[in-house]
VOTOR-535102 format. One line per 2 residues: number of its first residue (from 1); for each residue x, y, z of N, C-alpha, C. Coordinates in steps of 0.1 Angstrom, whole numbers, plus 5000, padded with zeros to 4 digits. Example, Ala and Ser with C-alpha at 12.3 -4.5 7.8 and 13.67 -1.06 7.14 Angstrom:
1) 5132,4943,5078,5123,4955,5078,5132,4967,5078; 5128,4978,5071,5137,4989,5071,5129,5000,5079;
//
This chain:
1) 7359,9500,1696,7347,9505,1702,7336,9495,1703; 7327,9497,1712,7316,9488,1714,7302,9495,1713;
3) 7292,9488,1709,7279,9494,1707,7275,9500,1720; 7269,9513,1719,7265,9520,1731,7274,9531,1735;
5) 7287,9530,1731,7297,9540,1735,7295,9553,1727; 7300,9564,1732,7300,9577,1725,7314,9579,1720;
7) 7315,9583,1707,7328,9585,1700,7330,9599,1695; 7341,9605,1699,7343,9619,1694,7356,9619,1685;
9) 7354,9623,1672,7364,9624,1662,7368,9639,1661; 7381,9642,1661,7386,9655,1661,7395,9657,1648;
11) 7393,9668,1641,7402,9671,1629,7411,9682,1633; 7424,9679,1633,7434,9689,1637,7444,9692,1626;
13) 7444,9705,1622,7453,9709,1611,7463,9719,1618; 7475,9715,1618,7485,9722,1626,7493,9733,1617;
15) 7492,9732,1604,7500,9741,1596,7491,9752,1590; 7496,9763,1587,7488,9774,1581,7482,9783,1592;
17) 7479,9795,1588,7473,9805,1597,7459,9808,1593; 7451,9813,1601,7437,9817,1598,7428,9806,1602;
19) 7415,9809,1601,7405,9800,1606,7401,9789,1596; 7401,9777,1600,7398,9766,1591,7383,9762,1593;
21) 7377,9758,1582,7364,9752,1582,7365,9737,1578; 7357,9729,1585,7359,9715,1585,7346,9708,1579;
23) 7349,9697,1573,7338,9688,1568,7342,9674,1570; 7332,9665,1570,7334,9650,1574,7327,9641,1563;
25) 7334,9630,1561,7329,9620,1552,7332,9606,1558; 7324,9596,1553,7326,9582,1558,7326,9573,1546;
27) 7336,9564,1545,7337,9555,1535,7333,9541,1540; 7323,9535,1534,7319,9521,1537,7323,9512,1526;
29) 7320,9500,1527,7323,9490,1516,7315,9494,1504; 7305,9501,1505,7296,9504,1493,7298,9518,1488;
31) 7297,9528,1497,7297,9542,1492,7306,9551,1500; 7308,9563,1495,7314,9574,1502,7304,9584,1507;
33) 7301,9584,1519,7289,9592,1525,7294,9605,1530; 7288,9616,1526,7291,9629,1531,7283,9631,1544;
35) 7290,9634,1555,7284,9635,1568,7280,9650,1572; 7286,9660,1565,7282,9674,1567,7279,9680,1554;
37) 7270,9689,1554,7266,9696,1541,7275,9707,1538; 7280,9714,1548,7288,9726,1546,7301,9725,1554;
39) 7311,9732,1551,7323,9733,1559,7322,9745,1569; 7322,9742,1582,7321,9753,1592,7332,9751,1602;
41) 7335,9762,1609,7345,9761,1620,7340,9753,1632; 7327,9752,1634,7322,9745,1645,7322,9729,1643;
43) 7326,9725,1632,7326,9711,1629,7339,9704,1630; 7349,9710,1638,7362,9704,1640,7360,9691,1647;
45) 7350,9689,1655,7347,9676,1662,7334,9670,1656; 7335,9657,1654,7323,9650,1649,7320,9639,1660;
47) 7308,9640,1666,7305,9632,1677,7294,9621,1673; 7297,9609,1676,7288,9598,1673,7282,9593,1687;
49) 7270,9594,1689,7264,9590,1702,7258,9576,1701; 7261,9568,1711,7256,9555,1712,7258,9547,1699;
51) 7270,9545,1695,7274,9539,1682,7268,9525,1681; 7266,9521,1668,7262,9508,1665,7272,9502,1655;
53) 7271,9489,1652,7280,9482,1643,7280,9489,1629; 7268,9494,1626,7266,9500,1613,7274,9513,1611;
55) 7279,9519,1623,7287,9531,1622,7302,9528,1619; 7305,9515,1618,7319,9512,1614,7323,9517,1600;
57) 7335,9521,1598,7340,9525,1585,7352,9534,1586; 7356,9539,1575,7368,9548,1574,7362,9563,1574;
59) 7366,9571,1584,7362,9585,1585,7372,9594,1579; 7368,9604,1571,7377,9614,1566,7373,9628,1571;
61) 7383,9636,1574,7380,9650,1576,7389,9659,1567; 7384,9671,1563,7391,9679,1554,7388,9694,1559;
63) 7399,9702,1557,7397,9716,1561,7399,9725,1549; 7393,9737,1550,7395,9747,1540,7394,9761,1546;
65) 7401,9771,1540,7401,9784,1545,7402,9794,1534; 7398,9806,1537,7399,9816,1526,7386,9816,1517;
67) 7386,9825,1508,7374,9826,1498,7379,9825,1484; 7387,9834,1480,7392,9834,1466,7408,9836,1466;
69) 7415,9825,1464,7410,9812,1462,7408,9804,1475; 7401,9793,1475,7399,9785,1487,7411,9775,1488;
71) 7417,9775,1500,7428,9766,1503,7423,9754,1510; 7426,9742,1505,7421,9730,1511,7433,9722,1517;
73) 7430,9715,1528,7440,9706,1533,7439,9692,1527; 7449,9684,1529,7448,9670,1524,7439,9663,1535;
75) 7430,9655,1530,7421,9648,1539,7428,9638,1547; 7424,9638,1560,7430,9628,1570,7419,9617,1572;
77) 7423,9605,1576,7414,9594,1578,7416,9586,1590; 7406,9580,1595,7407,9571,1607,7397,9560,1605;
79) 7401,9548,1608,7393,9536,1607,7386,9533,1620; 7372,9532,1620,7365,9530,1632,7358,9517,1631;
81) 7360,9508,1641,7354,9495,1641,7345,9494,1654; 7333,9491,1652,7324,9490,1663,7320,9475,1665;
83) 7322,9470,1677,7319,9456,1679,7305,9455,1687; 7298,9445,1684,7285,9443,1690,7286,9438,1705;
85) 7278,9442,1713,7277,9437,1727,7288,9444,1736; 7287,9441,1749,7296,9447,1758,7308,9437,1759;
87) 7320,9443,1761,7332,9434,1763,7331,9428,1777; 7337,9416,1779,7337,9409,1792,7352,9407,1796;
89) 7356,9413,1806,7370,9412,1810,7373,9398,1817; 7386,9395,1818,7390,9382,1824,7398,9386,1836;
91) 7395,9380,1848,7402,9382,1860,7412,9371,1862; 7424,9374,1866,7435,9364,1868,7442,9367,1882;
93) 7449,9357,1887,7455,9359,1900,7470,9355,1898; 7479,9363,1904,7493,9360,1903,7498,9351,1913;
95) 7490,9347,1924,7495,9339,1935,7499,9325,1930; 7510,9320,1936,7514,9306,1932,7504,9296,1936;
97) 7505,9284,1930,7497,9273,1934,7500,9269,1948; 7490,9262,1955,7492,9258,1969,7484,9268,1978;
99) 7486,9265,1991,7478,9273,2001,7484,9287,2002; 7476,9297,2004,7480,9311,2007,7477,9314,2022;
101) 7487,9321,2028,7486,9323,2042,7485,9338,2045; 7481,9341,2057,7480,9355,2062,7494,9361,2061;
103) 7495,9374,2057,7508,9380,2056,7514,9380,2042; 7509,9372,2033,7513,9371,2020,7507,9383,2011;
105) 7512,9385,1999,7507,9394,1990,7500,9387,1978; 7488,9392,1975,7480,9386,1964,7477,9397,1954;
107) 7479,9395,1941,7476,9405,1931,7467,9399,1921; 7455,9406,1919,7446,9403,1909,7447,9412,1897;
109) 7445,9407,1885,7446,9415,1873,7433,9414,1865; 7429,9425,1858,7416,9425,1851,7420,9430,1837;
111) 7416,9423,1826,7420,9427,1813,7411,9421,1802; 7412,9426,1790,7404,9421,1779,7412,9413,1769;
113) 7424,9410,1772,7433,9402,1763,7438,9410,1751; 7436,9423,1751,7441,9431,1740,7445,9445,1746;
115) 7450,9453,1737,7455,9467,1741,7443,9476,1740; 7434,9476,1750,7423,9485,1750,7425,9496,1760;
117) 7428,9508,1755,7432,9519,1764,7420,9526,1769; 7423,9534,1780,7413,9544,1784,7403,9538,1794;
119) 7405,9526,1799,7396,9519,1808,7399,9522,1823; 7389,9524,1831,7391,9525,1846,7385,9512,1851;
121) 7392,9506,1861,7388,9493,1866,7382,9494,1880; 7372,9485,1882,7364,9485,1895,7365,9470,1899;
123) 7365,9469,1913,7367,9455,1919,7356,9453,1929; 7351,9441,1930,7340,9437,1938,7343,9424,1945;
125) 7338,9423,1958,7340,9411,1966,7327,9406,1972; 7324,9393,1969,7313,9386,1974,7299,9391,1970;
127) 7299,9403,1964,7287,9409,1958,7291,9419,1947; 7282,9421,1938,7285,9431,1927,7278,9444,1929;
129) 7274,9447,1941,7267,9459,1944,7276,9471,1946; 7286,9470,1953,7295,9482,1956,7309,9479,1953;
131) 7316,9488,1946,7330,9486,1943,7339,9487,1955; 7350,9480,1956,7358,9480,1967,7366,9493,1968;
133) 7367,9499,1979,7375,9511,1981,7390,9507,1983; 7399,9517,1982,7413,9515,1986,7414,9515,2001;
135) 7422,9506,2006,7424,9506,2021,7439,9504,2023; 7443,9503,2036,7457,9502,2040,7463,9488,2035;
137) 7454,9478,2034,7458,9465,2030,7454,9460,2016; 7447,9469,2009,7443,9465,1995,7441,9478,1987;
139) 7446,9477,1974,7446,9489,1966,7445,9486,1951; 7437,9494,1944,7436,9492,1930,7445,9502,1923;
141) 7453,9497,1913,7462,9505,1906,7462,9501,1891; 7457,9509,1882,7455,9505,1868,7446,9493,1867;
143) 7450,9483,1861,7442,9471,1859,7444,9460,1870; 7452,9464,1880,7456,9454,1891,7450,9458,1904;
145) 7447,9448,1912,7442,9450,1926,7451,9441,1935; 7458,9448,1944,7468,9441,1953,7463,9441,1967;
147) 7464,9429,1973,7461,9427,1988,7474,9424,1995; 7478,9433,2004,7491,9431,2011,7491,9439,2024;
149) 7492,9433,2036,7493,9419,2038,7479,9412,2038; 7478,9400,2033,7465,9393,2033,7461,9389,2047;
151) 7448,9389,2049,7442,9385,2061,7431,9375,2059; 7426,9368,2069,7415,9358,2067,7403,9364,2061;
153) 7400,9377,2064,7388,9384,2059,7389,9386,2044; 7401,9385,2038,7402,9387,2023,7398,9374,2015;
155) 7395,9364,2022,7390,9352,2015,7376,9355,2009; 7374,9349,1997,7360,9351,1991,7361,9351,1976;
157) 7350,9356,1970,7348,9356,1955,7350,9371,1951; 7358,9372,1940,7361,9386,1934,7356,9387,1920;
159) 7351,9399,1916,7348,9402,1902,7355,9415,1899; 7356,9418,1885,7361,9431,1881,7352,9435,1869;
161) 7352,9448,1866,7346,9453,1854,7353,9467,1851; 7351,9472,1839,7358,9484,1835,7348,9494,1829;
163) 7352,9507,1829,7344,9517,1823,7353,9528,1817; 7347,9535,1807,7355,9546,1801,7345,9556,1795;
165) 7350,9568,1793,7342,9578,1787,7336,9588,1798; 7332,9600,1794,7327,9610,1803,7313,9605,1808;
167) 7305,9600,1800,7293,9593,1804,7296,9578,1804; 7301,9573,1815,7308,9560,1815,7300,9549,1808;
169) 7308,9542,1800,7303,9530,1793,7309,9518,1800; 7301,9510,1806,7306,9499,1815,7307,9486,1807;
171) 7317,9478,1809,7318,9465,1804,7310,9455,1812; 7308,9443,1808,7302,9433,1816,7311,9430,1828;
173) 7306,9423,1838,7314,9418,1849,7322,9405,1844; 7333,9404,1850,7341,9392,1847,7335,9380,1854;
175) 7339,9368,1850,7335,9356,1858,7342,9357,1872; 7336,9351,1882,7342,9353,1896,7354,9345,1897;
177) 7363,9349,1906,7375,9342,1910,7375,9341,1925; 7376,9329,1930,7376,9327,1945,7389,9322,1950;
179) 7393,9326,1962,7405,9321,1968,7403,9322,1983; 7411,9314,1990,7410,9313,2005,7424,9317,2011;
181) 7424,9324,2022,7436,9328,2029,7435,9319,2042; 7446,9312,2045,7447,9303,2057,7455,9310,2068;
183) 7452,9307,2080,7460,9312,2091,7474,9306,2091; 7483,9312,2098,7497,9307,2099,7497,9293,2106;
185) 7503,9283,2100,7503,9270,2106,7513,9268,2117; 7510,9258,2125,7519,9254,2136,7529,9243,2132;
187) 7541,9246,2135,7551,9235,2132,7551,9225,2143; 7554,9212,2139,7555,9201,2149,7569,9195,2148;
189) 7575,9194,2159,7589,9188,2160,7588,9174,2165; 7595,9165,2157,7595,9151,2161,7610,9147,2163;
191) 7614,9141,2175,7627,9137,2178,7628,9122,2178; 7638,9117,2172,7639,9102,2171,7640,9096,2185;
193) 7647,9101,2194,7648,9096,2208,7652,9107,2217; 7646,9106,2229,7649,9116,2239,7663,9114,2246;
195) 7667,9101,2247,7680,9098,2254,7689,9092,2244; 7701,9097,2242,7710,9092,2232,7724,9092,2239;
197) 7733,9085,2233,7747,9083,2238,7757,9089,2228; 7769,9092,2233,7779,9099,2225,7781,9091,2212;
199) 7784,9098,2201,7787,9093,2188,7775,9087,2180; 7763,9087,2187,7751,9082,2180,7746,9093,2170;
201) 7738,9089,2160,7732,9098,2150,7718,9100,2155; 7714,9113,2155,7700,9117,2160,7693,9125,2149;
203) 7681,9121,2146,7673,9128,2136,7661,9135,2142; 7660,9148,2138,7649,9156,2142,7641,9160,2129;
205) 7628,9160,2130,7620,9163,2118,7610,9174,2121; 7608,9184,2113,7599,9195,2114,7587,9193,2104;
207) 7575,9192,2109,7564,9189,2101,7554,9201,2101; 7550,9205,2089,7539,9215,2087,7529,9209,2078;
209) 7516,9209,2083,7506,9203,2075,7504,9210,2061; 7502,9203,2051,7501,9208,2037,7513,9204,2029;
211) 7517,9212,2020,7528,9209,2011,7541,9213,2018; 7549,9203,2022,7562,9206,2029,7572,9212,2019;
213) 7569,9210,2006,7579,9216,1996,7578,9231,1996; 7568,9237,2001,7566,9252,2001,7575,9258,2012;
215) 7581,9250,2021,7587,9256,2033,7602,9253,2033; 7610,9262,2039,7624,9259,2043,7623,9260,2059;
217) 7633,9254,2065,7631,9253,2080,7643,9259,2087; 7640,9265,2099,7650,9269,2108,7650,9261,2121;
219) 7661,9258,2127,7662,9249,2138,7669,9257,2150; 7664,9254,2162,7669,9261,2174,7672,9252,2185;
221) 7682,9255,2193,7685,9247,2206,7686,9258,2217; 7678,9256,2227,7677,9266,2238,7676,9280,2233;
223) 7667,9282,2223,7664,9295,2218,7674,9301,2208; 7685,9294,2205,7695,9299,2196,7694,9292,2183;
225) 7694,9299,2172,7694,9293,2159,7706,9284,2156; 7704,9272,2151,7715,9263,2149,7722,9265,2136;
227) 7735,9265,2136,7743,9265,2123,7742,9251,2117; 7744,9251,2104,7744,9238,2097,7757,9237,2089;
229) 7767,9230,2095,7780,9228,2089,7787,9216,2095; 7797,9212,2088,7804,9200,2093,7810,9202,2107;
231) 7814,9214,2110,7820,9217,2123,7810,9214,2134; 7797,9216,2131,7787,9213,2141,7782,9199,2141;
233) 7788,9191,2132,7785,9177,2131,7770,9175,2128; 7765,9183,2118,7750,9183,2116,7748,9185,2101;
235) 7736,9181,2096,7732,9183,2082,7717,9185,2082; 7713,9192,2071,7698,9194,2069,7695,9189,2055;
237) 7683,9182,2054,7678,9177,2042,7663,9179,2042; 7658,9190,2036,7644,9193,2036,7639,9196,2050;
239) 7630,9188,2055,7624,9190,2068,7631,9182,2079; 7643,9177,2076,7650,9169,2085,7664,9175,2089;
241) 7666,9175,2103,7679,9180,2108,7686,9168,2115; 7698,9165,2111,7705,9153,2115,7718,9157,2123;
243) 7719,9152,2135,7731,9153,2143,7739,9141,2140; 7750,9142,2133,7758,9131,2128,7765,9123,2139;
245) 7770,9130,2149,7778,9124,2159,7775,9132,2172; 7766,9126,2180,7761,9134,2192,7772,9134,2203;
247) 7772,9145,2210,7780,9147,2222,7772,9155,2232; 7778,9157,2244,7770,9164,2255,7766,9178,2251;
249) 7773,9184,2241,7769,9198,2238,7756,9199,2230; 7751,9187,2225,7739,9187,2218,7727,9185,2227;
251) 7729,9184,2240,7718,9183,2250,7711,9197,2251; 7698,9196,2251,7690,9209,2252,7676,9208,2247;
253) 7669,9219,2247,7655,9220,2242,7655,9224,2228; 7650,9216,2219,7650,9219,2205,7636,9224,2200;
255) 7636,9233,2191,7624,9238,2185,7627,9240,2170; 7616,9242,2162,7618,9245,2147,7606,9254,2143;
257) 7608,9260,2131,7597,9267,2124,7600,9267,2109; 7590,9270,2101,7591,9270,2087,7590,9284,2082;
259) 7596,9286,2070,7596,9299,2063,7592,9296,2048; 7581,9303,2044,7577,9301,2030,7588,9305,2020;
261) 7591,9297,2010,7601,9300,2001,7598,9312,1992; 7585,9315,1990,7580,9326,1981,7578,9339,1988;
263) 7578,9339,2001,7575,9351,2008,7581,9351,2023; 7583,9363,2028,7588,9363,2042,7577,9361,2052;
265) 7572,9349,2052,7561,9345,2061,7566,9332,2069; 7565,9333,2082,7570,9322,2090,7558,9315,2097;
267) 7560,9302,2099,7550,9294,2107,7552,9297,2121; 7542,9293,2129,7544,9294,2144,7555,9284,2148;
269) 7562,9288,2159,7572,9279,2164,7567,9266,2170; 7574,9255,2168,7569,9243,2173,7570,9242,2189;
271) 7564,9233,2195,7566,9230,2209,7581,9224,2210; 7586,9226,2222,7600,9222,2224,7601,9207,2227;
273) 7612,9201,2223,7615,9187,2226,7629,9186,2232; 7630,9178,2243,7642,9176,2250,7651,9165,2245;
275) 7664,9168,2243,7673,9158,2239,7684,9157,2250; 7687,9145,2255,7697,9143,2265,7708,9134,2260;
277) 7720,9139,2260,7731,9130,2256,7739,9127,2268; 7741,9113,2271,7748,9109,2282,7763,9112,2282;
279) 7770,9114,2294,7784,9118,2294,7793,9108,2288; 7791,9095,2292,7800,9084,2287,7792,9073,2281;
281) 7797,9066,2272,7791,9054,2266,7791,9043,2276; 7800,9044,2286,7801,9033,2296,7788,9032,2304;
283) 7781,9043,2306,7768,9043,2313,7759,9033,2306; 7759,9033,2293,7750,9024,2285,7754,9010,2289;
285) 7767,9007,2289,7772,8993,2292,7768,8989,2306; 7769,8998,2315,7766,8995,2329,7751,8991,2330;
287) 7743,8999,2323,7728,8997,2324,7725,8983,2318; 7732,8980,2306,7729,8967,2300,7734,8955,2309;
289) 7746,8957,2316,7750,8946,2325,7741,8944,2337; 7736,8956,2342,7727,8955,2354,7714,8948,2350;
291) 7709,8951,2338,7697,8945,2333,7699,8930,2332; 7711,8926,2326,7714,8912,2323,7715,8904,2337;
293) 7722,8911,2346,7723,8904,2359,7710,8902,2366; 7702,8913,2366,7689,8912,2372,7680,8901,2366;
295) 7681,8899,2352,7674,8889,2346,7679,8875,2350; 7692,8874,2351,7698,8861,2355,7694,8857,2370;
297) 7695,8867,2378,7691,8865,2392,7676,8861,2393; 7668,8867,2385,7653,8864,2385,7651,8850,2381;
299) 7658,8846,2370,7656,8832,2365,7662,8822,2375; 7673,8826,2382,7679,8816,2392,7669,8814,2403;
301) 7663,8824,2408,7654,8823,2419,7642,8814,2415; 7637,8816,2403,7626,8808,2398,7630,8793,2397;
303) 7642,8790,2392,7647,8776,2391,7648,8770,2404; 7654,8777,2414,7656,8772,2427,7643,8769,2434;
305) 7633,8778,2433,7620,8775,2439,7613,8763,2432; 7614,8762,2419,7609,8750,2413,7615,8737,2417;
307) 7628,8737,2419,7636,8726,2424,7632,8722,2438; 7630,8731,2446,7626,8728,2460,7612,8722,2461;
309) 7603,8728,2452,7590,8722,2452,7590,8707,2447; 7599,8705,2438,7600,8691,2433,7605,8681,2443;
311) 7616,8685,2450,7622,8677,2461,7612,8675,2472; 7605,8685,2476,7595,8684,2487,7584,8674,2483;
313) 7580,8674,2471,7569,8665,2467,7574,8651,2467; 7586,8648,2463,7591,8635,2464,7592,8629,2478;
315) 7596,8638,2488,7598,8634,2502,7584,8630,2507; 7574,8637,2504,7560,8634,2509,7556,8620,2503;
317) 7558,8617,2491,7554,8604,2485,7561,8593,2492; 7574,8594,2495,7582,8583,2502,7576,8581,2516;
319) 7573,8592,2523,7568,8590,2537,7555,8583,2536; 7546,8585,2527,7533,8579,2526,7535,8564,2523;
321) 7544,8560,2515,7546,8546,2511,7552,8539,2524; 7561,8545,2532,7566,8538,2543,7555,8536,2554;
323) 7546,8545,2556,7535,8543,2565,7526,8533,2561; 7524,8531,2548,7515,8521,2543,7521,8507,2546;
325) 7534,8505,2544,7541,8493,2546,7540,8489,2560; 7542,8498,2570,7542,8495,2584,7528,8491,2588;
327) 7518,8497,2583,7504,8493,2586,7501,8479,2582; 7506,8475,2570,7504,8461,2565,7511,8451,2573;
329) 7523,8453,2578,7531,8444,2586,7524,8441,2599; 7518,8451,2605,7511,8449,2618,7498,8443,2616;
//
């Protein structure tokens, strides 16, 4: 019990017939104090209003009935401990570490770290003025407050406090707990190369901003989810999808998305990326030969032009020398 609460003690004698008269005593470290002067039927309950620490002690009740002789019950006792000040609950969150996304479930718990029964719990968000009502997406049950599915509007600071008794005795407010709900992220697909040839290895990577360890990935070609097995010549390692030996059947539009490992929450689908696998490896060889021939022809033309310019220059020099000699002779 805490200072300020109202405590009701009840003396219950279940055996024997007839009306019982009750009396109360309290034992402290120093004395045994009689709380009632006489035994009466109206004293079956002993009420302590706005208790203080000094009200702590062991309380005894005793019953008696009849006149001659008087029949007395064996005294029953109860230890009452009154603590000073209001209790302060602790608010905790069950959500895992890392980012939380819309669509997930979040559960908050409010407690005193002990077995304190009889409390009703109240929850507050961003202000301590008005307790939160139950809604379709959030509900208080016992000492827990569950948000499901979470939305961006559920981001903020939360407090809790508790009350008990007919004339409610309220605890202090807990310290605040803040958390943020993020929108569903967009997956990004990266393809190693758009054009590949048969038997080549192709790597696709699906990227989601944040912690990639939180996600597992689904892969699609032309809108159909891709199997991952040796028969399909493919493998998956984390955020990477590898085509081990490409053939024309791997041509198509590829997309990917992530799924949270802790909840049935999916990222947005990535933009599509095109993968083209050539029919024959010979096409690659033809291209390479054509490129090589074109380079050789280009170099040949440059060499021939340079040679012609050199020869033409020499002819002009010889002609000038001959004209000079003829002029000197004359």
